[in-house]
N, C-alpha and C positions, 0 to 999 in steps of 0.2 A: 368275343367269340368263343363259343365253347365246342365241345365235339359234338354234342347233341343236336347243335344245329347244323353242322355240317353233314350229319348223317340225315337230318330233313332234307337238307339241301339237295344232297344225293338222290334220296328216295323220289323228290318231285321232278329230278332230270331223269331218273329211270322211266318213270311211270308216264311222265310228261302230263303230269295234271296234280293239282293243289290237293283236291278232294281226296283222289285215289292215294297219296301220299299221307292224308290226314287218315285214313282208314289204316293203312299200314303200321303206321308211327304211334296208332290207339290215343288220336290228339282230335281235337275239332279243327276245321278246316280255318278259321279266324286265327287260332292258335299257330297252326302253321304258316300263315300269312305273316303272322306279327313276327316271327322267327326269321323267316326272310328279309323282311322290311329293317329288324335290327342288323343283319349282316350287311345289308345294302348300306345301312348308316355309317356302319363301321368302315366299309371299304369306300364310302363316298363314290358308289357307282350303281346304276342298275344291274340286276343279274338275270333278269327275265325281262323279254317282249312281251307285253299281252295284248294278242290279235284277236279280239273277241273272246270266244270260248277256247280259243288255242294260246299257249305259250311256246317260247322260244329262248333259247338263251341267246344272250346279248355276246358280243366279242370279250367282254371281261367277264362275263358268267362261264364262257368256256375255258378260258385259261383258269378261271379260280376252281372250277371241276376238277381238273387234273391236279391242282396241289390239294384239294380236300379228298380225293383219292388215296393220295401218298399218305396225307396225314393219318387216315382212319387205317390205311395198311400198316405203316408205322406202330400205330396204337397195339394193333392185332399182334405183330411181330414181338413187340413187348410183352404183351401179355404172354404168349408162348413162350418167350425167353424164360420170365419168371417162374411158369408152371414147370418148365423144365428143368431149372433150378431145384425144385422140390422131388422130382423124379431122380436126377442125376445130379448134385450140386456140384459146383466148377467155383473156380476161385483160388484163394489163397487164405490160408491161418499162419500167423505169428505167435511162436511159443517164445517166450523168455525162461530162459534155464542156464545153471551152470554147465561147463563142459562135461565133469562127469556125471550128472544127472542124464545129460543126453547119450554117453555114453555105456551106461551100466545100468541104467532104468527104464529108459525111452526105448529102445530097437524093438522089442515085442510091440510096443503101442503103435509105434510108427509102421510097422510092418503091417499090423493088423489094418490099421485105418486107411494105407494106401490099396490096400486087395478091396475093401469096403468103398472107398470114396477115389476110385482112381484118377479123378480128372480135378481134385484139390489138391493142392500145391502146401506142403508144409514148409514153413521157413521158421529157422532156428536164429533166435538173437540171443547171442552170448552174454548173461550177464550174473549178477553176484548178490546177495542178499537183499537189501532194502531198492535197490535198482530194478530188480524183478517187479518190486509192487510198483513203483514208479512207472516202469513201462506199460502195465497195465492200466493204472489210473489214467495215464496221458493217452491211453488208446494207440501206443507204439506197438503193443501186443494185444492179441485177442487172449491169450491165456500166458501164465505165468506156473512155474514150479519152483517153489523154495520152501524152507523150515518154517515149521509151525513155532512159536505163536506167529500168527498174523494180527495186529491189532486195527489195522483200519476199518473203518466200520463201512466203508463204501464197496470193500470187497469180500467175495463168497469165496472162503478156503473149505476145500474137500480133502481129506486125510487121505492119501493114496499109497504110502510106503513108510516103513519102519526099519531101520537098522541101528547097529552100534558103531559108535565112534570108537577105534581103538588105537594104542601104540603101534607102529609099524617098526620092525628093525630088520637086519638081515638074520636070514635064517641061524646062523652062527652067533649072533651075540649073546653076550652073558645075560642078559635080560628075557632071551627068546624062550625059554622054559617055563619061566614064569605064569601065573594063570592072571595074575593082576600087577598093576603098578600103582603107587602115589606119587605125587607131583615131587615128592623128595629125593625119590629114586633115581630121578632124571637130571640131577643138578650137576653132575660129573660128564654128562654128555651133550655133544652138539646137538641143537635141534634146527628141525628145517620146518617151521610154519607157514600154514597158508596164507597168503597174503591178504585175503579179503573175507567177507561173507560171516554169516550168523556162526559157523563152526569156529571160525577164528576169535569170534566174540567169547564164546565158551570156553574156550581153551586158555584165554587169557583170564578168565575168572578161576578157572580150573589151579592155574599156574601161579596164581596172585601171592599165595603164602609164600613162594619161592623165587618171586620176580627179580630180587635182587642177587639171585644166585646162577639163574640160568643162563645158558650159552644160546642165545640164537645166532645160528651162523648165515641162515639165509631166510627169504621169505619167497614163496614161490606162489606162482597163479595156477599151475597147470597141475593135476592130478599125475598124469603121468609122467612129467618130470620129476616129480616128490618120489614116486616108487621108483624110478631109474637111479634118482641120485641115492635114496637110501639103499638100495642094492649094490652101488658103488663106494658105500661105507662112509658117503660124506656127513651122515648125522642119522637121527631118529626122528620120526615124524607122525604124524596123525591122520587115519583116514578112515572113512566110512568101510566098515567090512564087507559090503558089497561091492565094493571099489577096487579089491584086490584079491577076492577070492580064487582066482586062475593062478595069480602067483604064490599065494598061501600054500593051495593044493600042489604046486610044482616043486615046493621047498625054496623058492627063491626069498620070499619074505615070512615073516612069523609078526603075528597080531596078538597083542595082550591088553586085556581089559583094562579100565582105569579103575580106580579105587580111590575115597570108599564106595561110591557109587557107579554103576556102569554110565557112561554118557550116551543116550538114546538119543537119536534124532528122526524125528516126524518128517515127511515132505508133505505138501499140500498142492494140490491143482488150485488155481487162483484164477479169478475173473471178477468182472465189475459185477454187481448185484442189478445195475440199473440198465445194462445192455442186453437188447432182446437176443435170443440165440438163435441162429438159423440152422437147417437140419445138419450141415456140416459140421457147425459148432458142436450140436449135442451128439452127432457119432463121433466127436475128438473125445468129449467127456466118457462117452461108453467105453470105449477103446482105452482110455486111459485107467479108469476104474476096473475093468476086465484084465487087463496085462501088466499094470505096473504093482499088483500085489496086494491091493488094500480091499478086496471085495467090493461090493455094489453101493449106491446112493441108498441112504436112508428113506429119502422121499423126494418127490418133486411137487414145485408149488408154481402156480401161475401158468400162463401160456410161455413156455419155451424160454424160462426167465432164470430159474434156479434150481440149484440141487442141494439140498441140505445136507450137511456133514453130521 
């Protein structure tokens, strides 16, 4: 049983004629008759009584006609709903990102997106480093935001934001007036290190020359906690410059570049290459590219599939 057979059946019911239904369905009368016979075989009952040149619905035919109308109406409603999604997308998008990215990089993105797509709900999955990539790969998140590089070949990564990871200290700290510090400058001070993520891995590499001398007093998983603890004098730490701009401007914190080379981080929007992108998803990409501070995509390829970085 298929939808075309149901349409044919209802046309016969409406017109009370096989020949007239054949004309409106652009079929031959034998083809129309064959469709009805197939329906009757599947239902194991007669749908029409043939009374000479006239036809009438059987009791089973009357019951079936009601259901056939409901089925075709549901089909129409489904098509309308899909078309409506294109005009006014609905549903939800899940974004995997760490806390600091959501607080300091994404607010304008979310605000703009909500204005453009008010019926799409944005859900944030708090994740770190490789967990962001895993969430996207396993379809637990539609998008992720994480530091480059991303080595996974099934992932499309588009750079959206860059800033510098700096040492942060209380404004009155002895190191606060320096323009840069090396790892050797920090061996006499307590350090508060981020607990997870790519930044922690990079800091471990930077501190490797003095790993036996440094004093790690705490490992924290919250940017806000790190800032508060540093301001309270519990130790020095490392944060992206964009995460503490307000505190630096207010004189609560000082930020010092790392030497011999500045530690720059690049954030990327990531998503699966093989996942078709809805209008809502494409709108989110556009909002991120415009409001996260990295410009616009270099190119697009395929039908709603990829944005090249």
